[in-house]
Structures are given as C-alpha cells and as structure tokens.
N, C-alpha and C positions, 0 to 999 in steps of 0.2 A: 758249253764252255766258249771260250773265245776262239776267234780265228787262229791267232797266235799260240795259243797252247795246242790245238789241231795240227798245225803246221809242226810244231816242236815234237810232238808224238810221231807223226808221220815220218820225220826227219831220223828220230832216234830209231824206229823199228827198221827204215831203209838201211841205217849204218850197220846195224846188228845182225841182219839178216845174213848176210854173208859168211860171218862168224858162226852163226848158227848151221848153216848148210856144212861148212867144214868141219865143224864139230861134230855134227851128226854124222858125217860120211866117215870121220876119224874113228868113231867109236865101233865100226864095222870094219872087217876088211874089204867089203865091197857093199854096196847099198842100191838096192831096186829101185829105180825112180820113183815109181808110184808110190811105194812104201815109205820113201824119203819125204816125198810131197805131203802124204797124209800126216805124218809124223809132224813136220813144221806147221801144217795148217791146224792140227789140233791142239799145238802147245797153246797152253793158256796166256792170254795177254800179247803173244806175238801178232795176232790178226795177219798172218801171212795169208796169201791164196795161190793158186795153182797159177794164175796170170803173172805172178811175180817171181815164183820160184823157177820155172821152166826157162824163161829168158835169162834168169841170173845164172842157172846152171850151164847154158849155152855161152855165155860171156866168159864164165870160170873155166870151161873148156878150151875156149880159143885163148885165154890168158895163161894156158899151161898148168892151172891148179889143180885140175881133175882130169881124169880119163873116162872116156864111156865105151862101153862094148855093147853090143846086141846079141841076145840069145834067142834062139827060136824056143817056142813054146808050143807044147800040144794042145793046151786050153786056151788058145787065143792068138793075138798077134805078139809078134817079137817082144823082148822085154829089156830094157836099156839098164844096164849096170853101171854106178860110178864108183870110182876109187880115186882117193888122193895121190896125186903124183908126188916126188920128193919136193918140188917147189911148194905144192899145197900143204904137206905135212909141216914143213918150215914155215908157211906163212900162219896155218892154224896154231903152231906152239907160240909163234909171235904175237898173234892177236890175243891167245889165252892170256900170257904174260901180261899183256897191255890192260886187257879187261880187268884181269885181277887186282893191278895197281890202280886201275881207274875207281873200280868199287871200292877199294880200300879207301881211296882218298874221299870219296863220297861218303862213305860212311862215318869216317873220321870228322868231317863237316856236320854231319846230320847228328851225330851222337857225341859230342865233344866231353872229354873226359874232365870233370870238374875237379 
C-alpha cells in the first residue's frame, strides 16, 4: 500500500487506542496492567504494542483519567493495577457516544438505503 494509506492507518489506531484503554479498564472494577496490555496487544487489527500502551497509561494517569496502585506479589514483582477516575468514566462514556455516532455515520455512507 502507499505511504498515505499507512499513515492513515497509524493515525486511526493512535486515535482509537485511548478509547480502547478506557473501555477495557471500564469493563472491570480494576485492571492489572500486564493483563490489560496483553488484552490490547492481542486485539485483532488494533496492532498495539507494549511500547505504546505503557506511555499512554502514564499520560492518562497524569491527566487524571485513571488511578494506579501497586500491590505486592508473592509470585514476583509488585503488580500495578489501574482503575478509572470519575473524570475517566465521564471521558469513556463521552468517547463511547461519539464513537457510536461516528460508526453509525460511516455505516450509513458505506451502505446507503436505496
């Protein structure tokens, strides 16, 4: 494919990754960081990597969207758990609403009623 297409797909994935992170954390009361990363990395078509998710989690924490806590583990190093803040929950709901409207609009353009 052309460079233009590659750039478009990269920008689309980057734009949706924050939404996917918030949605994944919202599905649980609390999410263990490594499990969250595995879930996102293994999502078909998302093409996320650990190298993109951990910095995003740090940025989202600084923005007040998520909180993190460390829990000691007998089986190895301490585990980091993430949960949404009230601001993060509101952002997740707003993103969900916007995403739903956007996908509806795209689908209506791709499959116009005759």
